[in-house]
C-alpha positions in Angstrom: 118.7 71.1 90.1 115.2 71.6 91.7 113.8 74.8 92.9 115.4 75.0 96.3 116.6 76.3 98.6 119.1 73.4 99.6 121.8 74.7 101.9 124.0 73.6 104.9 125.9 71.3 103.0 127.8 68.4 105.5 129.9 66.0 103.6 130.2 61.9 105.4 133.1 61.0 107.0 134.1 58.9 104.2 133.7 61.7 101.9 130.8 59.5 100.0 127.8 61.5 100.5 126.8 64.9 101.3 123.7 65.9 103.8 122.1 69.4 103.5 118.7 70.7 104.4 116.0 72.3 102.0 112.5 72.2 100.6 110.8 72.4 97.1 109.8 76.1 96.8 106.2 76.5 96.4 106.1 80.6 97.5 104.5 79.2 100.5 105.3 81.4 103.5 106.7 78.8 105.7 107.9 75.7 104.8 109.3 72.8 107.0 112.7 72.2 106.4 114.0 68.7 105.9 116.7 66.4 105.9 118.3 65.2 102.3 121.2 63.1 101.5 122.9 62.6 97.8 126.2 60.8 96.2 129.0 63.3 96.8 128.6 63.9 92.6 125.0 64.9 93.4 123.2 61.9 92.2 120.5 60.1 93.9 118.9 62.8 96.1 116.5 61.8 98.9 114.6 63.0 101.9 115.1 61.0 105.3 112.8 63.1 107.3 109.5 63.2 104.9 107.5 61.7 108.3 108.8 64.5 110.5 106.6 67.1 110.4 109.0 69.5 111.8 112.3 71.6 110.7 115.7 69.9 110.6 118.5 71.9 112.1 122.0 71.9 113.0 122.8 68.4 111.0 125.8 66.4 111.9 127.1 63.0 110.8 127.6 60.1 112.8 131.3 59.3 113.4 131.2 56.1 111.4 128.8 57.8 108.8 125.5 55.3 109.6 123.4 58.5 110.2 122.8 62.0 110.9 122.2 63.7 114.3 120.1 67.0 114.1 118.1 69.2 116.4 113.9 69.3 116.1 112.3 72.4 117.6 108.7 71.0 118.9 106.3 72.7 120.9 108.7 74.9 122.8 111.3 72.4 123.4 114.5 71.6 121.2 115.9 68.2 121.4 118.4 66.3 119.4 117.7 63.4 117.0 118.9 60.8 114.6 118.1 59.1 111.1 120.2 56.4 109.7 120.4 56.4 105.7 116.9 54.4 105.3 115.2 57.7 107.1 114.5 55.2 110.4 114.0 58.3 113.1 115.4 58.2 116.5 114.8 60.8 119.4 118.0 60.8 121.2 117.3 63.5 123.9 113.9 64.1 125.8 112.3 66.7 128.1 111.6 70.4 128.5 115.0 71.9 127.0 116.6 73.5 124.0 119.4 71.9 122.8 121.3 74.8 121.1 124.4 73.7 119.4 126.2 70.3 119.7 129.6 68.6 117.9 130.3 65.2 118.6 133.4 63.1 118.8 135.1 59.7 117.3 133.8 57.8 120.2 130.1 59.1 120.0 130.7 61.8 122.8 128.3 64.8 122.4 128.9 68.1 123.7 126.2 70.4 123.6 124.8 73.9 124.5 121.6 73.5 126.3 119.0 75.7 128.1 116.3 75.2 130.4 113.3 77.6 132.0 115.6 78.3 134.9 119.3 77.6 133.4 120.9 79.8 131.1 122.9 78.2 128.1 125.5 75.8 129.6 127.7 73.2 127.9 126.7 69.5 128.8 128.3 66.4 127.6 126.7 63.0 127.2 127.2 59.8 124.7 125.0 59.3 122.1 124.5 55.5 122.5 123.5 56.7 126.5 121.9 60.2 126.3 120.4 59.5 130.0 123.7 60.1 131.6 124.1 63.6 131.0 126.9 65.8 132.8 127.2 69.4 133.2 130.5 71.0 132.4 130.0 74.9 132.9 128.4 77.4 135.1 129.0 80.5 133.4 126.1 82.4 135.3 126.1 80.6 138.7 127.7 83.5 140.5 125.3 86.2 139.3 122.2 83.9 139.7 122.9 82.6 143.3 122.0 86.6 144.3 118.6 86.4 142.6 115.6 84.4 142.8 114.0 83.5 139.5 110.0 83.8 138.4 108.7 80.3 137.8 107.2 79.3 134.4 104.1 77.8 133.8 103.2 75.8 130.4 99.4 76.7 129.2 97.4 75.6 126.5 94.2 77.3 125.6 91.2 77.4 123.1 91.3 80.2 120.2 88.6 81.4 118.2 88.2 78.9 116.0 88.6 76.3 118.6 92.7 75.9 117.8 94.8 74.8 120.5 97.6 77.5 121.2 100.8 76.7 123.6 101.8 79.4 125.5 103.9 80.3 128.8 103.3 82.3 131.9 106.1 83.5 133.9 105.3 84.6 137.3 107.2 87.2 139.4 109.4 85.7 141.9 107.5 85.3 145.1 104.3 85.0 143.2 100.9 85.0 145.4 98.1 83.7 143.4 95.5 86.3 145.6 97.4 89.0 144.7 96.6 91.0 141.4 99.5 91.8 138.9 100.4 93.5 136.0 100.6 91.6 132.4 103.1 92.2 129.8 102.0 90.3 126.6 105.4 89.8 124.8 104.7 89.1 121.0 107.4 87.0 119.2 108.8 88.2 115.6 109.2 85.9 112.3 106.4 85.4 112.2 107.8 81.9 111.6 109.8 81.5 114.7 108.9 79.9 118.4 109.0 80.8 121.5 110.1 77.9 123.8 111.5 76.5 126.8 114.7 78.1 126.9 116.0 80.5 129.2 115.0 83.8 128.8 117.0 87.2 130.7 114.6 89.9 129.2 111.4 87.8 130.5 113.4 87.3 133.9 114.3 90.8 134.6 110.2 92.1 133.6 109.2 89.5 135.9 111.4 90.4 138.3 110.2 94.1 138.4 106.8 92.6 139.3 105.2 91.7 136.2 103.3 88.3 134.8 104.9 88.0 131.6 102.9 85.8 128.8 104.5 84.8 125.8 102.7 82.3 123.1 103.1 80.6 119.8 100.1 82.1 117.8 99.5 80.5 114.5 102.3 81.1 111.9 104.9 79.9 114.8 107.0 77.2 114.0 107.3 74.0 116.1 104.0 72.8 115.2 103.9 71.6 111.4 103.6 72.9 108.2 99.8 73.7 108.5 100.3 75.4 111.3 103.2 77.5 109.9 101.5 78.6 107.2 98.1 79.0 107.9 98.8 82.7 108.0 99.7 83.2 104.6 98.0 86.1 103.1 96.4 86.6 106.7 99.0 88.4 108.3 98.4 89.9 110.8 94.9 88.9 111.6 93.9 85.2 113.2 97.0 85.3 114.9 95.9 88.4 116.6 93.0 86.8 117.7 95.3 83.9 118.8 97.2 86.4 121.1 94.2 87.9 122.7 92.7 84.7 123.8 95.6 84.1 125.6 95.4 87.3 127.3 91.6 86.0 128.3 93.1 82.9 129.2 95.2 84.0 131.7 93.1 86.7 133.0 90.4 83.9 133.9 93.1 82.6 136.3 91.9 85.8 138.7 95.3 87.0 139.2 95.5 89.6 136.8 94.3 93.5 137.2 93.0 94.1 133.9 93.5 97.9 134.3 97.3 97.2 133.7 97.7 95.4 130.5 100.6 96.3 128.3 102.0 94.7 125.2 105.4 94.6 123.2 107.2 92.8 120.5 109.9 93.0 118.1 110.0 93.0 114.5 107.0 90.8 113.7 105.9 91.3 117.0 106.5 94.9 117.0 103.9 94.7 113.6 101.7 92.6 115.7 102.0 95.4 118.6 101.1 98.4 116.2 98.3 96.1 114.9 96.7 95.5 118.4 96.7 99.2 119.1 94.9 99.9 116.0 92.5 97.0 117.1 91.7 97.3 120.8 92.0 99.5 123.8 92.3 97.3 126.3 96.4 97.7 126.8 97.4 100.6 129.3 100.5 101.1 126.9 102.3 99.7 124.3 106.1 99.2 122.9 106.3 98.4 119.3 109.9 97.5 118.5 111.4 97.5 114.8 107.8 97.3 113.3 106.4 97.1 110.2 103.7 99.7 109.9 103.0 100.0 106.2 103.4 97.1 103.9 103.5 99.1 100.8 106.5 101.0 101.8 108.2 97.9 103.4 108.1 96.1 100.5 109.7 99.1 98.4 112.6 99.8 100.9 113.4 96.9 103.0 116.2 94.5 102.2 114.0 91.6 102.1 111.4 93.6 100.6 110.6 92.0 97.3 110.5 88.5 98.6 108.2 89.7 101.2 105.9 91.3 98.3 106.2 87.9 96.1 105.6 85.3 98.7 104.2 86.8 102.0 101.5 89.0 100.2 99.2 88.5 97.5 100.7 90.3 94.8 102.7 93.6 94.6 101.4 96.6 95.9 100.1 98.1 92.3 98.6 94.9 91.6 96.6 94.8 94.9 97.0 97.5 97.0 94.0 97.3 98.8 95.5 94.1 100.4 98.2 95.7 101.6 96.3 98.8 103.2 94.5 96.1 105.0 97.7 94.6 106.6 99.2 97.5 107.9 98.9 98.9 111.1 98.9 103.1 110.0 95.8 102.7 108.1 94.0 101.9 111.6 95.0 104.9 113.1 91.7 106.5 113.5 91.3 103.7 116.2 94.9 104.5 118.1 94.1 105.2 122.0 96.9 103.6 123.7 100.1 105.4 124.8 102.9 103.7 122.3 106.8 104.0 122.8 108.5 102.8 119.3 112.0 101.5 119.5 113.8 101.1 116.2 117.7 100.6 115.2 118.9 103.6 112.7 120.6 101.0 110.7 117.8 98.9 110.6 117.3 97.3 107.1 114.9 94.4 107.6 112.1 96.8 109.0 113.9 100.4 107.9 113.6 103.0 110.4 111.0 104.7 108.2 108.4 102.1 109.2 108.5 103.4 112.9 108.3 107.0 111.9 105.3 106.2 110.0 103.8 104.7 113.0 105.2 107.5 115.2 103.4 110.3 112.8 100.0 108.2 112.8 100.2 108.4 116.8 101.1 112.2 116.9 98.4 113.1 114.5 96.2 111.1 116.5 97.5 113.3 119.6 98.0 109.9 121.3 100.8 110.4 123.8 104.0 108.7 121.7 107.7 108.3 121.8 110.2 107.3 118.8 113.6 106.2 120.4 116.1 105.7 117.8 119.0 103.6 118.8 122.3 104.3 116.9 124.4 102.3 115.2 122.2 99.1 115.5 120.5 97.2 112.6 117.5 94.8 113.2 119.0 92.9 116.2 118.7 96.1 118.6 121.8 95.7 120.8 123.9 92.9 119.1 126.7 95.5 118.4 126.7 97.2 121.6 125.2 95.1 124.7 124.8 98.2 126.6 121.9 99.1 124.2 120.2 95.7 125.2 120.1 97.1 128.3 119.0 100.5 127.7 116.1 98.7 125.6 114.7 96.9 128.5 115.0 100.0 131.0 112.9 102.0 128.3 110.4 99.3 128.1 110.1 99.1 132.2 109.9 103.0 132.4 107.5 103.3 129.7 105.0 101.0 131.0 105.5 102.0 134.8 104.3 105.2 133.6 100.9 104.1 133.1 100.8 102.0 136.0 97.0 102.5 137.6 97.0 100.7 141.1 
């Protein structure tokens, strides 16, 4: 009966209770999703995770109905938690890993999909009452990976412009030599309310395998760091998150192995937006690839499948109420500053960031006589390759080809 959303209902084994996730809607850009339990008739709802400042996902009941298992994303890792019906929390798994999905049997045996920095998703099993004894059941990529040396991942924390600590990861090329100078790719995540983490990322490994140092960070607005960190960008997106990203680039450069003349930037969706924002606010990057971006919030709100939500929650009023706000947050209105050669990649059936957003950026770049190209991927929506895996391969190769054109060795 409250202003939700409430979703993902899961009935208890005896049918007496229903667990679900949700939050009180306060028109915030980001709100931590909590775990609730109510009687099966809808009465007596209550939160079990008020003391947990992280999102609850993938909820399953314990076989005996004594409580609930769920995953929690925290600072790049995703692990399994348990709460009894009184809200007493227990961490079941720990470590540098991401538990993607899991199921549980009547004798408390858990099967879970788990990934780590150097291991793609595989199925593991362990008992919920003795999670330290874990066994891997599959090795679906072993035959492939045996022929390749992977890049090694380094976690970093650094101070941003206002003293806020930001977490990120540096993926180094195979055979990395600290005395050499390497090109750097800053890869920006979308959302903006999502989280990069410690799971295996095949695209980043391909980029590192091509000789690039890959930097990916969780700027303010990312999930996995609590309510305040996630919602701080409301009415300030993009702005201070861009400063977090640039501080990350500076932190890696200070390590001494990056060639500052070979800096590149890319990202998709919200990352495409921030890539387009970046080229309007700095010329330090040799080339950019903006993937499925938002470039004009006025037209985005009027045409996207979530346009009304963006306007009513993320923005400070509708375009006709506060046009200056929309202009100040839209990359195309900074076109007079564009100097960076830029590729734009978008799906022709994208309704989240419609193709017109990419066309507006392309028009602005061409009008400023900046070298640029617009790549239209047929039959693809916002996923850019979920329908045809070959499109994912083509997209990565296009990014590598574009950056290689501007290598200054």
